[in-house]
C-alpha positions in Angstrom: 170.5 157.4 209.8 169.9 160.0 211.8 172.4 161.8 214.0 171.8 165.0 216.4 174.4 166.4 219.0 173.3 168.3 221.8 175.9 171.2 221.6 175.3 172.0 225.2 177.0 169.3 226.2 179.3 169.3 223.9 183.0 170.2 225.6 185.0 169.6 222.3 186.9 166.7 223.3 186.7 165.7 219.7 186.6 161.9 220.5 184.0 161.9 217.6 186.0 163.7 215.3 189.0 160.8 215.2 186.9 158.0 215.4 184.3 159.2 212.2 185.9 162.0 210.8 183.5 161.6 207.7 180.9 163.0 210.1 182.5 164.9 212.6 184.6 167.7 212.0 186.0 170.4 214.3 186.2 174.1 214.3 188.6 175.9 216.0 189.6 174.4 219.4 186.1 173.3 220.4 183.3 173.8 218.0 181.5 170.9 216.6 180.1 170.4 213.3 178.4 167.3 211.8 176.4 165.7 209.2 172.8 165.2 210.6 172.4 161.9 207.9 175.8 160.1 207.6 175.3 157.7 205.3 174.8 153.9 206.3 178.0 152.8 205.8 179.2 155.1 208.4 177.1 153.5 210.5 179.6 151.5 212.8 182.0 154.3 213.1 179.6 156.9 214.5 177.9 154.3 217.1 181.4 154.1 218.2 182.0 157.9 218.4 178.4 157.8 220.0 179.7 155.3 222.6 183.4 157.3 223.1 181.6 160.3 223.6 182.7 161.7 227.5 179.7 163.6 228.2 177.4 161.3 225.9 175.7 164.3 223.6 175.5 162.2 220.5 172.2 160.5 219.6 171.4 158.7 216.8 168.3 156.2 215.6 166.6 155.0 219.0 166.1 151.8 219.6 162.3 150.0 219.9 160.6 150.7 223.3 160.9 148.2 225.4 160.3 147.0 229.0 158.1 150.3 229.6 157.5 151.4 233.2 153.9 151.2 234.5 152.1 154.8 234.4 150.4 156.6 237.0 146.7 156.2 237.3 146.3 159.4 235.3 146.9 158.0 232.4 143.9 156.4 232.9 142.0 159.4 231.9 144.5 160.1 228.6 143.3 157.7 226.7 144.0 160.3 223.7 146.9 163.1 223.9 147.4 165.5 221.3 150.7 167.1 220.4 150.1 170.2 218.1 153.8 170.9 216.7 156.0 168.3 216.1 159.2 169.7 216.4 162.1 169.1 218.8 159.7 169.7 222.1 157.0 168.0 220.1 158.9 165.1 219.1 160.2 164.7 222.5 157.2 164.8 224.4 155.4 161.8 222.0 158.9 159.8 222.8 158.8 160.4 226.6 155.4 159.8 226.7 155.9 156.1 225.4 159.0 156.2 227.4 156.6 156.5 230.5 154.6 154.0 229.4 151.4 155.6 227.7 149.9 153.0 225.4 146.6 155.5 224.3 146.5 157.1 220.9 148.6 159.5 220.6 148.3 162.4 217.4 151.0 164.8 216.1 149.7 167.8 214.4 151.9 170.3 212.7 151.7 173.1 210.1 155.1 172.0 207.9 154.6 169.0 205.8 158.0 167.5 207.1 158.6 164.7 209.6 160.5 166.8 212.9 163.7 167.9 212.2 166.7 170.0 213.8 166.8 173.7 213.2 170.3 175.1 214.7 172.0 173.4 211.8 170.1 175.7 209.2 172.2 178.6 209.8 175.7 176.8 210.0 175.5 173.6 208.1 173.0 173.8 205.6 173.7 177.3 204.5 177.3 176.3 204.3 176.0 173.8 201.9 177.7 170.9 204.2 174.3 169.3 204.4 171.3 169.7 202.6 168.2 171.7 204.3 166.3 168.8 204.1 168.7 166.4 205.9 168.9 167.8 209.1 165.7 165.3 210.2 165.6 164.1 214.1 166.4 160.7 215.0 163.1 158.9 216.8 162.1 156.1 217.6 160.5 153.7 214.6 158.1 152.3 216.9 156.5 155.6 217.9 152.7 154.2 216.9 151.4 158.1 216.6 148.9 159.3 213.9 150.8 161.9 212.0 148.9 165.3 210.8 151.4 167.1 209.0 150.8 170.0 206.8 148.1 170.7 208.9 147.5 173.6 210.9 146.0 174.1 213.9 143.2 177.0 214.0 141.3 176.8 217.0 141.4 175.2 220.6 137.8 174.5 222.2 138.6 173.6 225.6 134.8 172.9 226.9 134.6 169.8 224.0 138.2 169.1 224.1 138.8 169.2 220.3 141.7 171.1 218.5 140.3 172.5 215.4 142.3 172.2 211.8 142.6 174.2 208.7 140.9 171.2 206.8 137.7 171.7 209.2 138.4 169.1 211.0 138.3 168.6 214.7 140.7 166.4 216.8 139.7 165.1 220.4 141.7 164.5 223.1 141.8 164.0 227.0 145.3 165.5 227.3 146.9 168.2 224.9 150.4 169.1 224.7 150.8 172.6 223.1 154.8 173.0 221.2 153.7 175.4 218.5 156.8 177.5 218.7 157.7 180.5 217.3 158.1 181.3 213.8 160.5 184.1 212.1 159.4 187.7 212.3 158.7 189.1 208.8 160.3 192.5 207.1 157.4 194.9 208.4 156.8 196.7 205.0 154.8 194.0 202.9 156.1 195.5 199.8 159.5 195.3 200.6 159.2 192.0 201.7 157.8 190.7 198.5 161.1 192.0 196.6 162.8 189.1 195.0 166.2 188.5 197.4 164.1 189.3 200.7 164.6 186.3 202.9 164.1 185.4 206.8 165.7 181.7 208.0 163.5 180.0 210.6 162.5 176.6 208.5 164.5 174.3 206.2 162.3 175.9 203.4 163.8 179.5 204.4 167.0 177.5 204.5 166.8 176.1 200.9 166.0 179.3 199.5 168.4 181.6 201.1 171.4 178.9 200.6 170.5 178.4 196.9 171.0 182.3 196.6 174.1 182.2 198.3 175.3 179.8 196.3 174.3 181.3 192.9 172.0 178.9 192.1 168.6 179.1 190.6 166.3 181.3 192.6 163.0 179.4 192.0 162.0 176.9 195.0 162.3 173.3 193.3 161.7 169.9 195.0 164.5 169.4 197.6 168.4 169.9 196.4 170.6 166.9 197.0 173.4 167.1 199.0 175.9 170.0 196.9 179.1 168.5 198.9 181.6 170.9 201.2 181.3 174.8 201.0 182.9 176.4 198.3 186.4 177.9 199.4 185.9 181.4 200.8 189.8 182.2 199.7 188.4 181.2 195.9 185.6 184.1 196.3 186.8 187.2 198.0 184.3 189.3 195.5 180.6 187.6 196.1 180.1 188.7 192.4 182.5 186.1 190.5 180.7 183.1 189.5 180.4 180.1 192.1 182.5 176.8 191.8 178.5 175.4 191.6 177.8 177.8 188.4 175.6 180.9 188.0 176.4 184.4 189.9 176.5 185.0 193.8 175.2 187.8 195.7 178.0 191.2 195.7 176.5 192.0 199.1 174.6 190.4 201.4 172.6 192.7 204.2 171.7 190.8 207.5 169.1 192.9 209.5 169.8 192.3 213.3 172.8 191.1 214.9 171.2 188.6 217.4 172.4 184.8 217.4 170.4 184.2 213.9 171.7 187.4 212.3 175.2 186.7 213.2 175.6 183.2 212.6 174.4 184.1 209.1 176.6 187.0 208.8 179.4 184.4 209.6 178.3 181.8 206.8 178.4 184.3 204.5 181.8 185.4 205.4 183.1 181.7 204.9 181.6 181.7 201.8 183.8 184.9 201.0 180.4 187.0 200.8 180.6 190.7 201.3 178.4 191.5 204.3 176.8 194.1 205.9 175.0 193.8 209.5 172.9 196.4 211.1 171.7 196.5 214.3 169.8 198.7 216.4 171.7 198.0 219.7 174.9 199.4 220.4 176.6 196.2 220.1 175.6 192.4 218.6 174.2 189.9 220.8 173.1 192.9 223.6 170.2 191.5 224.4 171.5 188.0 225.1 174.7 188.6 226.7 174.9 192.5 227.6 176.8 195.4 225.6 180.1 194.4 227.8 180.3 191.1 225.9 178.5 192.0 222.9 181.4 194.8 222.0 183.9 191.7 222.0 181.2 190.0 219.7 181.8 193.5 217.8 185.3 193.1 217.4 184.9 190.0 216.0 182.7 190.4 213.0 184.7 193.5 212.0 187.9 191.7 212.4 186.4 189.0 210.2 185.5 191.5 207.4 181.6 192.5 208.3 181.0 195.9 208.0 179.1 196.1 211.0 176.7 199.1 211.7 175.3 199.3 215.2 172.9 201.9 216.5 171.5 201.9 213.2 168.1 200.7 211.2 167.3 200.1 208.0 164.5 202.6 206.7 163.9 201.3 203.7 165.1 198.4 200.5 164.5 200.1 197.7 163.9 197.2 194.5 165.1 197.7 191.1 162.7 197.7 188.0 162.7 194.0 187.7 161.4 193.7 191.4 164.8 192.9 193.1 166.5 193.7 195.9 168.4 196.7 195.0 169.6 199.1 197.9 169.3 199.9 201.7 168.8 203.1 203.1 169.8 203.5 206.7 169.1 205.5 209.4 172.6 207.4 209.5 171.7 208.7 206.2 173.8 206.2 204.1 172.9 203.9 201.7 174.1 200.7 200.2 173.6 198.5 197.3 172.6 195.3 197.9 171.5 191.8 196.1 170.1 190.0 199.5 168.7 190.8 202.6 168.2 188.5 205.6 165.9 189.6 208.1 166.9 188.5 211.5 164.5 190.6 213.5 163.3 187.6 216.1 160.7 185.2 216.4 156.7 185.5 216.7 155.2 182.4 219.1 152.8 180.7 217.3 149.9 181.7 219.8 147.0 183.2 217.2 145.0 179.6 217.3 144.8 180.0 220.9 143.4 183.5 221.4 139.8 182.2 221.6 140.9 179.5 223.5 140.5 181.0 226.9 144.0 180.3 227.8 146.4 183.0 229.0 148.7 183.7 226.0 150.1 186.8 224.7 153.1 187.7 222.5 155.1 186.2 225.4 153.8 182.9 224.7 151.6 181.0 226.7 151.9 181.1 230.4 151.9 177.9 232.2 153.2 176.5 235.8 156.6 174.6 236.4 154.8 171.6 235.9 154.3 173.1 232.6 150.6 172.9 233.0 148.9 176.3 230.8 147.1 178.8 233.0 143.4 179.7 231.4 143.1 183.4 231.3 142.2 184.2 234.9 145.4 182.9 235.7 144.1 179.5 237.0 146.0 176.1 236.3 144.3 173.7 234.0 144.2 170.0 234.4 144.9 168.3 230.7 146.4 171.5 228.8 150.5 171.4 228.9 153.0 173.8 227.1 156.3 172.9 226.1 159.0 174.5 224.1 159.6 178.1 222.5 156.1 178.6 223.0 156.0 178.5 227.0 156.7 180.8 229.4 157.3 179.5 232.7 158.2 180.6 236.6 162.0 179.8 237.1 162.4 179.0 240.7 166.4 180.0 240.3 165.8 183.7 238.7 163.1 185.4 241.3 160.1 183.2 239.8 160.3 185.2 236.8 158.1 184.0 234.0 161.0 183.0 231.1 160.3 182.2 227.6 163.6 180.5 226.6 164.4 179.9 222.9 166.5 177.7 223.6 167.2 173.6 222.3 168.2 172.1 225.7 165.6 173.8 227.2 162.6 172.7 224.8 164.3 169.0 225.0 164.2 168.9 229.3 160.5 171.2 229.2 159.0 168.4 226.7 160.6 165.4 229.2 158.9 167.0 232.3 155.2 168.1 230.2 155.3 164.4 229.2 156.0 163.0 232.4 153.4 164.6 234.0 150.7 164.6 231.7 150.7 160.7 232.9 151.6 161.0 236.3 149.7 161.4 239.4 149.8 165.0 241.0 152.0 163.6 243.8 154.6 162.2 241.7 154.7 165.6 239.1 157.9 167.1 238.2 159.0 170.9 238.3 161.0 172.3 235.4 164.3 173.2 236.7 166.1 173.2 233.8 169.4 175.5 233.9 169.0 178.1 230.9 172.0 177.1 228.2 172.7 177.9 224.6 175.8 177.4 222.4 176.3 179.7 219.0 179.1 178.8 216.7 179.8 182.0 214.5 183.1 183.4 213.1 185.0 180.1 214.3 184.0 181.2 217.7 182.3 178.6 220.1 180.0 180.8 222.5 178.4 179.0 225.5 176.5 180.2 228.0 174.5 179.4 231.1 172.0 180.8 233.8 170.5 184.1 232.0 173.2 186.5 231.6 170.4 189.0 231.3 169.3 188.6 234.9 171.9 190.4 235.5 173.7 194.1 236.6 177.4 192.8 236.7 179.9 191.2 234.7 183.5 189.8 235.1 186.0 188.1 233.1 187.0 185.3 235.1 189.0 183.1 233.6 191.3 183.3 230.0 192.1 186.1 227.7 189.7 188.5 225.5 192.3 189.3 223.1 193.1 185.5 222.6 189.1 185.3 222.6 189.3 182.4 224.8 187.4 183.4 228.2 185.3 183.0 231.1 182.9 185.5 232.1 180.8 185.5 235.0 177.6 187.5 235.6 175.9 188.5 238.8 172.8 190.3 240.1 173.1 192.3 244.0 175.5 189.9 244.8 174.8 186.6 243.4 175.7 184.5 240.2 173.4 184.1 237.6 175.1 183.7 234.8 178.2 182.7 233.2 179.6 183.1 229.2 182.4 180.9 227.4 184.2 182.2 224.0 186.2 178.6 223.2 186.5 177.8 226.9 183.2 175.3 227.4 184.9 173.1 229.6 184.3 175.3 232.2 180.6 175.7 232.0 179.7 172.6 234.3 181.6 174.2 237.0 179.5 177.5 236.5 176.5 175.9 236.5 177.2 174.4 239.8 177.6 177.6 241.3 174.6 179.1 240.2 172.2 176.3 240.7 173.8 176.8 244.8 173.5 180.5 244.5 177.0 181.6 244.8 178.2 185.0 245.9 179.1 187.3 243.0 182.0 188.4 242.2 182.9 184.8 242.3 185.4 184.1 245.5 187.4 181.2 244.0 190.8 180.9 242.8 190.8 179.2 239.2 193.6 178.4 236.6 194.2 180.9 233.9 192.8 183.6 236.1 193.3 187.2 234.7 195.0 189.7 237.5 192.0 191.8 237.2 188.7 190.9 238.4 187.0 194.0 238.6 183.1 193.7 238.0 181.6 196.3 235.3 178.3 197.3 234.7 177.1 194.6 232.5 174.9 197.0 230.0 172.3 194.8 229.7 169.4 196.7 227.7 166.4 197.4 230.0 164.1 194.5 229.6 160.2 195.8 227.9 158.4 194.2 230.5 155.0 192.9 228.8 153.4 193.0 232.1 153.3 197.1 232.0 150.8 196.9 229.3 147.3 195.8 230.3 146.4 192.6 228.5 143.0 191.7 230.0 139.8 193.4 231.0 138.2 192.2 234.2 134.6 192.4 234.9 132.1 191.5 237.3 132.0 191.9 241.2 130.9 188.9 242.9 133.9 186.1 243.1 131.1 183.6 241.4 131.4 186.1 238.6 134.7 187.9 238.3 136.4 186.9 235.2 139.1 188.2 232.8 138.8 189.0 229.3 141.8 189.1 226.5 142.3 192.6 225.5 142.4 192.4 221.7 144.6 194.6 220.1 143.9 196.8 216.9 147.7 197.7 216.0 
């Protein structure tokens, strides 16, 4: 049995925790942890919990597809659909294609050898030992009727020949293609240091397995998928990380997390939960500054320090020193200090998986694959393609609610919504195509705090706390840009997010002009301290040649460094 919870919808009503406590647990006031693969004995209770969820956020194994609707005539031109990238967006698109009534050939390609799995639990439940890293497989329909090519990397796209070239030398033909290749973890920049024993990144389930075994003091050799290690050790029993683990072996004395974005902060939180000493190095003035701005980031910094993290903001790591046996030994910081560490987790963001598309003629770059609001990819000249679609973390699409800016959103809910739009448009006539107008939203669980957001907080120049108490770590804050509400974030106050979402959709004024319950006395907005974004468009990305309009075209500029 498989379970996934859309935590952007979950509002912490805890009905599921009452009805199926073995599968669902609350952390803090409203944060939910769940078992992605509960036992079959739990099926009836989990089913009742899913049915009782007030916001219908719980998904379990899907039933067979029945009474599928008729699709548009465009489907007649798409007898063969290929999806490159079989993670969340790719899987949801494949299901949506079948739900839309597509009966043709469906091929799923992915470079990982595993069936689609959920990534958010890897830095939380999986890393802490609540669930095994190989136990986060996504529920999906049994009758998807897809040809799976897993553990196979796409290395090229032939637009004219309508073929995807694979690493084994094969070429897969298509009539319509969905690109959902997502992102990968940005590696440590120094290859020699990156090869040290004790250096980790966290993106895949293999990454989570390696890191979890090291944090738990288990053998570092990468073996077969581990069985469920049971609940995480009691943090209070391991105040010093160099003491033997309850599972046996030596656990690390200190973990260094480089980067205090969401992944880095969640890893630091889990390490503290396990009783490990943690240092976090962040180049920005605060954690989460790139996503929430410096004002709210400063609150996140206070929370980390309160939970015993050695937080070093405005600090970079100059070098990682290894010992004689090639193991991580010492970190050297830009402030002139150094520290003995046993494990380093590089949480440096992601790299979009577009290298295989560089000679394809599509508009690709470090931002991802550019597409229109209907998920159709642009070619290098900026012309929309008819049969190439994009969805998920790798897509960069204009958002009408935020000045038509091209946004690349690495959000769980965005991947699902965009995949459904892409699937519909792949098999629908032009007159019936949908725009992707999903409201950006995300969640994060760290240090017992449930952090959620709607809109784009960084598309803002001011922020104001509108409800609750910052001191109590229970509040809502609204973001505005030039007098318009553009985003909202809550700490342990998520039940109010739908209210703010509707206001953002209606282009409500900022500062907010409403009276609510639990409103603070001071509603004075302050500068949001959003970091100056790096506009990729400032750098030339193409070379334009030709004079006559019929000859004028663009060519992607290859960078050598």
